[in-house]
KOLVOMAR-435896 format. One record per residue (C-alpha): residue number from 0; residue in three letters; x, y, z. Coordinates in Angstrom, 1 decimal. Layout:
N
<site><resi>NUM</resi><resn>ALA</resn><X>X</X><Y>Y</Y><Z>Z</Z></site>
...
END
This chain:
178
<site><resi>0</resi><resn>MET</resn><X>-2.4</X><Y>24.7</Y><Z>44.4</Z></site>
<site><resi>1</resi><resn>THR</resn><X>-1.6</X><Y>20.9</Y><Z>43.9</Z></site>
<site><resi>2</resi><resn>SER</resn><X>0.0</X><Y>19.9</Y><Z>40.7</Z></site>
<site><resi>3</resi><resn>THR</resn><X>-1.8</X><Y>17.1</Y><Z>38.6</Z></site>
<site><resi>4</resi><resn>THR</resn><X>-0.1</X><Y>14.9</Y><Z>36.3</Z></site>
<site><resi>5</resi><resn>ILE</resn><X>-2.0</X><Y>13.9</Y><Z>33.2</Z></site>
<site><resi>6</resi><resn>PRO</resn><X>-0.8</X><Y>11.3</Y><Z>30.9</Z></site>
<site><resi>7</resi><resn>VAL</resn><X>-0.6</X><Y>12.5</Y><Z>27.3</Z></site>
<site><resi>8</resi><resn>VAL</resn><X>-1.1</X><Y>9.6</Y><Z>24.6</Z></site>
<site><resi>9</resi><resn>PRO</resn><X>1.0</X><Y>10.2</Y><Z>21.7</Z></site>
<site><resi>10</resi><resn>GLN</resn><X>-1.2</X><Y>10.5</Y><Z>18.7</Z></site>
<site><resi>11</resi><resn>LYS</resn><X>-0.4</X><Y>8.1</Y><Z>15.7</Z></site>
<site><resi>12</resi><resn>SER</resn><X>0.0</X><Y>10.2</Y><Z>12.6</Z></site>
<site><resi>13</resi><resn>GLU</resn><X>-0.7</X><Y>8.5</Y><Z>9.5</Z></site>
<site><resi>14</resi><resn>THR</resn><X>0.0</X><Y>9.4</Y><Z>6.1</Z></site>
<site><resi>15</resi><resn>PHE</resn><X>-2.4</X><Y>9.6</Y><Z>3.7</Z></site>
<site><resi>16</resi><resn>PHE</resn><X>-1.5</X><Y>6.1</Y><Z>2.1</Z></site>
<site><resi>17</resi><resn>GLU</resn><X>-1.3</X><Y>4.6</Y><Z>5.5</Z></site>
<site><resi>18</resi><resn>ARG</resn><X>-4.9</X><Y>5.7</Y><Z>6.1</Z></site>
<site><resi>19</resi><resn>TYR</resn><X>-6.4</X><Y>4.6</Y><Z>2.5</Z></site>
<site><resi>20</resi><resn>SER</resn><X>-4.0</X><Y>1.7</Y><Z>1.5</Z></site>
<site><resi>21</resi><resn>TRP</resn><X>-6.9</X><Y>-0.9</Y><Z>2.4</Z></site>
<site><resi>22</resi><resn>ILE</resn><X>-8.7</X><Y>0.7</Y><Z>-0.6</Z></site>
<site><resi>23</resi><resn>VAL</resn><X>-6.2</X><Y>-0.6</Y><Z>-3.2</Z></site>
<site><resi>24</resi><resn>PHE</resn><X>-6.7</X><Y>-4.3</Y><Z>-1.8</Z></site>
<site><resi>25</resi><resn>LEU</resn><X>-10.5</X><Y>-3.6</Y><Z>-1.9</Z></site>
<site><resi>26</resi><resn>ALA</resn><X>-10.2</X><Y>-2.6</Y><Z>-5.5</Z></site>
<site><resi>27</resi><resn>LEU</resn><X>-7.8</X><Y>-5.4</Y><Z>-6.4</Z></site>
<site><resi>28</resi><resn>GLY</resn><X>-10.3</X><Y>-7.8</Y><Z>-4.6</Z></site>
<site><resi>29</resi><resn>LEU</resn><X>-13.2</X><Y>-6.4</Y><Z>-6.7</Z></site>
<site><resi>30</resi><resn>ILE</resn><X>-11.3</X><Y>-6.6</Y><Z>-10.0</Z></site>
<site><resi>31</resi><resn>ILE</resn><X>-10.4</X><Y>-10.4</Y><Z>-9.1</Z></site>
<site><resi>32</resi><resn>ALA</resn><X>-14.0</X><Y>-11.0</Y><Z>-8.4</Z></site>
<site><resi>33</resi><resn>LEU</resn><X>-15.0</X><Y>-9.6</Y><Z>-11.5</Z></site>
<site><resi>34</resi><resn>PHE</resn><X>-12.5</X><Y>-11.6</Y><Z>-13.4</Z></site>
<site><resi>35</resi><resn>GLY</resn><X>-13.5</X><Y>-14.6</Y><Z>-11.7</Z></site>
<site><resi>36</resi><resn>LEU</resn><X>-17.2</X><Y>-13.7</Y><Z>-12.8</Z></site>
<site><resi>37</resi><resn>GLY</resn><X>-16.4</X><Y>-13.4</Y><Z>-16.2</Z></site>
<site><resi>38</resi><resn>ASP</resn><X>-14.6</X><Y>-16.8</Y><Z>-16.3</Z></site>
<site><resi>39</resi><resn>ILE</resn><X>-17.6</X><Y>-18.5</Y><Z>-14.7</Z></site>
<site><resi>40</resi><resn>LEU</resn><X>-20.0</X><Y>-17.0</Y><Z>-17.3</Z></site>
<site><resi>41</resi><resn>THR</resn><X>-17.7</X><Y>-17.6</Y><Z>-20.4</Z></site>
<site><resi>42</resi><resn>GLY</resn><X>-15.6</X><Y>-20.6</Y><Z>-19.5</Z></site>
<site><resi>43</resi><resn>GLY</resn><X>-13.3</X><Y>-22.0</Y><Z>-22.2</Z></site>
<site><resi>44</resi><resn>ALA</resn><X>-14.8</X><Y>-19.5</Y><Z>-24.8</Z></site>
<site><resi>45</resi><resn>THR</resn><X>-12.5</X><Y>-17.0</Y><Z>-23.1</Z></site>
<site><resi>46</resi><resn>PHE</resn><X>-9.8</X><Y>-18.4</Y><Z>-25.1</Z></site>
<site><resi>47</resi><resn>GLU</resn><X>-11.7</X><Y>-17.1</Y><Z>-28.5</Z></site>
<site><resi>48</resi><resn>SER</resn><X>-11.0</X><Y>-13.5</Y><Z>-27.6</Z></site>
<site><resi>49</resi><resn>GLY</resn><X>-9.1</X><Y>-11.9</Y><Z>-25.0</Z></site>
<site><resi>50</resi><resn>GLU</resn><X>-7.2</X><Y>-15.2</Y><Z>-23.6</Z></site>
<site><resi>51</resi><resn>ALA</resn><X>-6.5</X><Y>-16.2</Y><Z>-27.1</Z></site>
<site><resi>52</resi><resn>PRO</resn><X>-2.8</X><Y>-15.8</Y><Z>-26.7</Z></site>
<site><resi>53</resi><resn>THR</resn><X>-2.5</X><Y>-17.8</Y><Z>-23.5</Z></site>
<site><resi>54</resi><resn>LEU</resn><X>-4.1</X><Y>-20.9</Y><Z>-25.1</Z></site>
<site><resi>55</resi><resn>GLN</resn><X>-2.1</X><Y>-20.6</Y><Z>-28.5</Z></site>
<site><resi>56</resi><resn>GLY</resn><X>1.2</X><Y>-19.9</Y><Z>-26.6</Z></site>
<site><resi>57</resi><resn>ILE</resn><X>0.6</X><Y>-23.1</Y><Z>-24.4</Z></site>
<site><resi>58</resi><resn>SER</resn><X>-1.1</X><Y>-25.4</Y><Z>-27.0</Z></site>
<site><resi>59</resi><resn>GLY</resn><X>-0.3</X><Y>-24.0</Y><Z>-30.4</Z></site>
<site><resi>60</resi><resn>MET</resn><X>-4.0</X><Y>-24.1</Y><Z>-31.2</Z></site>
<site><resi>61</resi><resn>THR</resn><X>-6.9</X><Y>-21.9</Y><Z>-31.3</Z></site>
<site><resi>62</resi><resn>TRP</resn><X>-9.9</X><Y>-22.5</Y><Z>-29.3</Z></site>
<site><resi>63</resi><resn>GLN</resn><X>-11.8</X><Y>-23.5</Y><Z>-32.4</Z></site>
<site><resi>64</resi><resn>GLN</resn><X>-9.1</X><Y>-26.0</Y><Z>-33.5</Z></site>
<site><resi>65</resi><resn>LEU</resn><X>-8.8</X><Y>-27.4</Y><Z>-30.1</Z></site>
<site><resi>66</resi><resn>SER</resn><X>-12.7</X><Y>-27.8</Y><Z>-29.8</Z></site>
<site><resi>67</resi><resn>SER</resn><X>-13.1</X><Y>-29.5</Y><Z>-33.2</Z></site>
<site><resi>68</resi><resn>THR</resn><X>-9.9</X><Y>-31.6</Y><Z>-32.8</Z></site>
<site><resi>69</resi><resn>SER</resn><X>-10.7</X><Y>-32.6</Y><Z>-29.3</Z></site>
<site><resi>70</resi><resn>PRO</resn><X>-14.3</X><Y>-31.9</Y><Z>-27.8</Z></site>
<site><resi>71</resi><resn>ASN</resn><X>-13.7</X><Y>-33.6</Y><Z>-24.6</Z></site>
<site><resi>72</resi><resn>ALA</resn><X>-10.3</X><Y>-31.6</Y><Z>-23.7</Z></site>
<site><resi>73</resi><resn>ALA</resn><X>-12.4</X><Y>-28.5</Y><Z>-24.7</Z></site>
<site><resi>74</resi><resn>SER</resn><X>-15.1</X><Y>-29.5</Y><Z>-22.3</Z></site>
<site><resi>75</resi><resn>MET</resn><X>-12.5</X><Y>-30.3</Y><Z>-19.5</Z></site>
<site><resi>76</resi><resn>ILE</resn><X>-10.7</X><Y>-27.0</Y><Z>-20.3</Z></site>
<site><resi>77</resi><resn>ASP</resn><X>-14.2</X><Y>-25.1</Y><Z>-20.2</Z></site>
<site><resi>78</resi><resn>TYR</resn><X>-14.8</X><Y>-26.7</Y><Z>-16.7</Z></site>
<site><resi>79</resi><resn>LEU</resn><X>-11.5</X><Y>-25.7</Y><Z>-15.4</Z></site>
<site><resi>80</resi><resn>VAL</resn><X>-11.9</X><Y>-22.1</Y><Z>-16.5</Z></site>
<site><resi>81</resi><resn>ARG</resn><X>-15.3</X><Y>-21.9</Y><Z>-14.9</Z></site>
<site><resi>82</resi><resn>ALA</resn><X>-14.1</X><Y>-23.6</Y><Z>-11.7</Z></site>
<site><resi>83</resi><resn>GLY</resn><X>-11.1</X><Y>-21.2</Y><Z>-11.6</Z></site>
<site><resi>84</resi><resn>GLY</resn><X>-13.4</X><Y>-18.4</Y><Z>-12.1</Z></site>
<site><resi>85</resi><resn>LEU</resn><X>-15.1</X><Y>-19.6</Y><Z>-9.1</Z></site>
<site><resi>86</resi><resn>HIS</resn><X>-12.1</X><Y>-19.5</Y><Z>-7.3</Z></site>
<site><resi>87</resi><resn>LEU</resn><X>-11.0</X><Y>-16.0</Y><Z>-8.3</Z></site>
<site><resi>88</resi><resn>PHE</resn><X>-14.4</X><Y>-14.9</Y><Z>-7.6</Z></site>
<site><resi>89</resi><resn>ILE</resn><X>-14.3</X><Y>-16.3</Y><Z>-4.0</Z></site>
<site><resi>90</resi><resn>LEU</resn><X>-10.8</X><Y>-14.9</Y><Z>-3.6</Z></site>
<site><resi>91</resi><resn>GLY</resn><X>-11.9</X><Y>-11.5</Y><Z>-4.5</Z></site>
<site><resi>92</resi><resn>LEU</resn><X>-14.8</X><Y>-11.7</Y><Z>-1.8</Z></site>
<site><resi>93</resi><resn>LEU</resn><X>-12.4</X><Y>-12.8</Y><Z>0.8</Z></site>
<site><resi>94</resi><resn>SER</resn><X>-9.7</X><Y>-10.3</Y><Z>0.0</Z></site>
<site><resi>95</resi><resn>MET</resn><X>-12.5</X><Y>-7.4</Y><Z>0.0</Z></site>
<site><resi>96</resi><resn>SER</resn><X>-13.8</X><Y>-8.7</Y><Z>3.4</Z></site>
<site><resi>97</resi><resn>VAL</resn><X>-10.4</X><Y>-8.5</Y><Z>5.1</Z></site>
<site><resi>98</resi><resn>ALA</resn><X>-9.4</X><Y>-5.2</Y><Z>3.4</Z></site>
<site><resi>99</resi><resn>ALA</resn><X>-12.7</X><Y>-3.2</Y><Z>4.6</Z></site>
<site><resi>100</resi><resn>THR</resn><X>-12.3</X><Y>-4.8</Y><Z>8.1</Z></site>
<site><resi>101</resi><resn>ALA</resn><X>-9.1</X><Y>-6.0</Y><Z>9.6</Z></site>
<site><resi>102</resi><resn>PHE</resn><X>-6.7</X><Y>-4.4</Y><Z>7.1</Z></site>
<site><resi>103</resi><resn>ARG</resn><X>-8.5</X><Y>-1.0</Y><Z>7.3</Z></site>
<site><resi>104</resi><resn>ARG</resn><X>-8.2</X><Y>-1.1</Y><Z>11.2</Z></site>
<site><resi>105</resi><resn>GLY</resn><X>-4.7</X><Y>-1.8</Y><Z>11.3</Z></site>
<site><resi>106</resi><resn>GLU</resn><X>-4.5</X><Y>-5.4</Y><Z>12.6</Z></site>
<site><resi>107</resi><resn>ARG</resn><X>-1.4</X><Y>-6.9</Y><Z>11.9</Z></site>
<site><resi>108</resi><resn>TRP</resn><X>-2.4</X><Y>-10.2</Y><Z>10.8</Z></site>
<site><resi>109</resi><resn>ALA</resn><X>-4.3</X><Y>-8.8</Y><Z>7.9</Z></site>
<site><resi>110</resi><resn>TRP</resn><X>-1.2</X><Y>-7.1</Y><Z>6.8</Z></site>
<site><resi>111</resi><resn>PHE</resn><X>0.8</X><Y>-10.5</Y><Z>6.8</Z></site>
<site><resi>112</resi><resn>ALA</resn><X>-2.4</X><Y>-12.3</Y><Z>5.2</Z></site>
<site><resi>113</resi><resn>MET</resn><X>-2.1</X><Y>-9.7</Y><Z>2.2</Z></site>
<site><resi>114</resi><resn>TRP</resn><X>1.4</X><Y>-11.0</Y><Z>1.4</Z></site>
<site><resi>115</resi><resn>LEU</resn><X>-0.5</X><Y>-13.6</Y><Z>0.2</Z></site>
<site><resi>116</resi><resn>TRP</resn><X>-1.3</X><Y>-11.6</Y><Z>-2.9</Z></site>
<site><resi>117</resi><resn>PRO</resn><X>2.0</X><Y>-10.9</Y><Z>-4.3</Z></site>
<site><resi>118</resi><resn>LEU</resn><X>3.1</X><Y>-14.6</Y><Z>-3.6</Z></site>
<site><resi>119</resi><resn>TRP</resn><X>-0.2</X><Y>-15.7</Y><Z>-5.6</Z></site>
<site><resi>120</resi><resn>LEU</resn><X>0.6</X><Y>-13.3</Y><Z>-8.3</Z></site>
<site><resi>121</resi><resn>GLY</resn><X>4.1</X><Y>-14.0</Y><Z>-8.7</Z></site>
<site><resi>122</resi><resn>MET</resn><X>3.6</X><Y>-17.7</Y><Z>-8.6</Z></site>
<site><resi>123</resi><resn>VAL</resn><X>0.8</X><Y>-17.3</Y><Z>-11.4</Z></site>
<site><resi>124</resi><resn>VAL</resn><X>3.4</X><Y>-15.2</Y><Z>-13.5</Z></site>
<site><resi>125</resi><resn>LEU</resn><X>6.2</X><Y>-17.9</Y><Z>-13.1</Z></site>
<site><resi>126</resi><resn>LEU</resn><X>3.8</X><Y>-20.7</Y><Z>-13.9</Z></site>
<site><resi>127</resi><resn>LEU</resn><X>2.7</X><Y>-19.0</Y><Z>-17.1</Z></site>
<site><resi>128</resi><resn>LEU</resn><X>6.4</X><Y>-18.1</Y><Z>-18.1</Z></site>
<site><resi>129</resi><resn>SER</resn><X>7.2</X><Y>-21.9</Y><Z>-17.5</Z></site>
<site><resi>130</resi><resn>VAL</resn><X>4.4</X><Y>-23.5</Y><Z>-19.7</Z></site>
<site><resi>131</resi><resn>TYR</resn><X>4.2</X><Y>-20.7</Y><Z>-22.6</Z></site>
<site><resi>132</resi><resn>LYS</resn><X>6.1</X><Y>-22.3</Y><Z>-25.3</Z></site>
<site><resi>133</resi><resn>GLN</resn><X>4.8</X><Y>-21.1</Y><Z>-28.7</Z></site>
<site><resi>134</resi><resn>ALA</resn><X>6.1</X><Y>-18.3</Y><Z>-30.4</Z></site>
<site><resi>135</resi><resn>GLY</resn><X>4.2</X><Y>-15.5</Y><Z>-31.9</Z></site>
<site><resi>136</resi><resn>PRO</resn><X>0.5</X><Y>-15.4</Y><Z>-30.5</Z></site>
<site><resi>137</resi><resn>GLY</resn><X>1.0</X><Y>-12.3</Y><Z>-28.3</Z></site>
<site><resi>138</resi><resn>VAL</resn><X>1.6</X><Y>-11.7</Y><Z>-24.9</Z></site>
<site><resi>139</resi><resn>PRO</resn><X>-1.1</X><Y>-13.5</Y><Z>-22.4</Z></site>
<site><resi>140</resi><resn>PRO</resn><X>-3.1</X><Y>-11.1</Y><Z>-20.7</Z></site>
<site><resi>141</resi><resn>PRO</resn><X>-2.4</X><Y>-12.7</Y><Z>-17.0</Z></site>
<site><resi>142</resi><resn>LEU</resn><X>1.0</X><Y>-12.1</Y><Z>-17.5</Z></site>
<site><resi>143</resi><resn>VAL</resn><X>0.7</X><Y>-8.3</Y><Z>-17.8</Z></site>
<site><resi>144</resi><resn>SER</resn><X>-2.2</X><Y>-8.0</Y><Z>-15.4</Z></site>
<site><resi>145</resi><resn>GLY</resn><X>-0.4</X><Y>-10.3</Y><Z>-13.0</Z></site>
<site><resi>146</resi><resn>SER</resn><X>3.0</X><Y>-8.4</Y><Z>-13.1</Z></site>
<site><resi>147</resi><resn>ILE</resn><X>1.2</X><Y>-5.1</Y><Z>-12.7</Z></site>
<site><resi>148</resi><resn>PHE</resn><X>-1.0</X><Y>-6.3</Y><Z>-9.6</Z></site>
<site><resi>149</resi><resn>LEU</resn><X>2.3</X><Y>-7.7</Y><Z>-8.1</Z></site>
<site><resi>150</resi><resn>VAL</resn><X>3.8</X><Y>-4.4</Y><Z>-8.2</Z></site>
<site><resi>151</resi><resn>ILE</resn><X>0.9</X><Y>-2.6</Y><Z>-6.8</Z></site>
<site><resi>152</resi><resn>THR</resn><X>0.4</X><Y>-5.0</Y><Z>-4.0</Z></site>
<site><resi>153</resi><resn>VAL</resn><X>4.1</X><Y>-5.0</Y><Z>-3.0</Z></site>
<site><resi>154</resi><resn>SER</resn><X>4.1</X><Y>-1.2</Y><Z>-3.1</Z></site>
<site><resi>155</resi><resn>ALA</resn><X>0.9</X><Y>-1.0</Y><Z>-1.1</Z></site>
<site><resi>156</resi><resn>LEU</resn><X>2.1</X><Y>-3.4</Y><Z>1.7</Z></site>
<site><resi>157</resi><resn>GLY</resn><X>5.6</X><Y>-1.6</Y><Z>2.0</Z></site>
<site><resi>158</resi><resn>LEU</resn><X>3.8</X><Y>2.0</Y><Z>2.1</Z></site>
<site><resi>159</resi><resn>SER</resn><X>1.5</X><Y>0.7</Y><Z>4.9</Z></site>
<site><resi>160</resi><resn>PHE</resn><X>4.2</X><Y>-0.9</Y><Z>6.9</Z></site>
<site><resi>161</resi><resn>ARG</resn><X>4.4</X><Y>1.9</Y><Z>9.4</Z></site>
<site><resi>162</resi><resn>LYS</resn><X>0.6</X><Y>1.6</Y><Z>10.0</Z></site>
<site><resi>163</resi><resn>PHE</resn><X>1.1</X><Y>-2.1</Y><Z>11.2</Z></site>
<site><resi>164</resi><resn>PHE</resn><X>4.6</X><Y>-1.8</Y><Z>12.8</Z></site>
<site><resi>165</resi><resn>PRO</resn><X>4.5</X><Y>1.9</Y><Z>14.4</Z></site>
<site><resi>166</resi><resn>LYS</resn><X>7.6</X><Y>2.7</Y><Z>16.5</Z></site>
<site><resi>167</resi><resn>GLN</resn><X>7.1</X><Y>2.2</Y><Z>19.9</Z></site>
<site><resi>168</resi><resn>GLN</resn><X>6.5</X><Y>5.4</Y><Z>21.8</Z></site>
<site><resi>169</resi><resn>THR</resn><X>6.4</X><Y>6.1</Y><Z>25.8</Z></site>
<site><resi>170</resi><resn>ALA</resn><X>3.6</X><Y>8.1</Y><Z>27.1</Z></site>
<site><resi>171</resi><resn>VAL</resn><X>4.8</X><Y>11.5</Y><Z>28.3</Z></site>
<site><resi>172</resi><resn>GLY</resn><X>3.4</X><Y>13.2</Y><Z>31.4</Z></site>
<site><resi>173</resi><resn>ALA</resn><X>2.5</X><Y>16.7</Y><Z>31.5</Z></site>
<site><resi>174</resi><resn>THR</resn><X>2.3</X><Y>18.8</Y><Z>34.6</Z></site>
<site><resi>175</resi><resn>VAL</resn><X>-0.6</X><Y>21.1</Y><Z>35.1</Z></site>
<site><resi>176</resi><resn>GLY</resn><X>-1.0</X><Y>23.4</Y><Z>38.0</Z></site>
<site><resi>177</resi><resn>GLY</resn><X>0.4</X><Y>26.3</Y><Z>39.5</Z></site>
END
């Protein structure tokens, strides 16, 4: 009998998290898109409720005080909140698209692209900390959510590293025959 060499391709064993880490970015993209949609719909009025500490911490005024004191400034802020909401909505949709396709397939460029998440979140937190000057109104919600999402994205990227940068393995030949 003759012997035949059959190449054995090493199987890439992924951990549960490596296999499903794309879902983290899909979910974060959905959350950001929903935040954006909320800002598009509410505009500056968002500062009357949940975002009140942000406006008060920066301006020292409530939304009602700002609106009555300077209606033109309130209109500008309303526009900026809606425009920012549109940006968040598009960011969320783009992130969901990359997560569900290239990141899920393990394409290296998508892993690098997703590092824009922690970069953006860190910059949002730092910017908010640099302008937040008034004492007492409470913690701005973007400071809390941004910090939590920052930890989640860095963890997800760190735990998925092996999927995108596997150790180089050589093919091993097996001899079959008698």
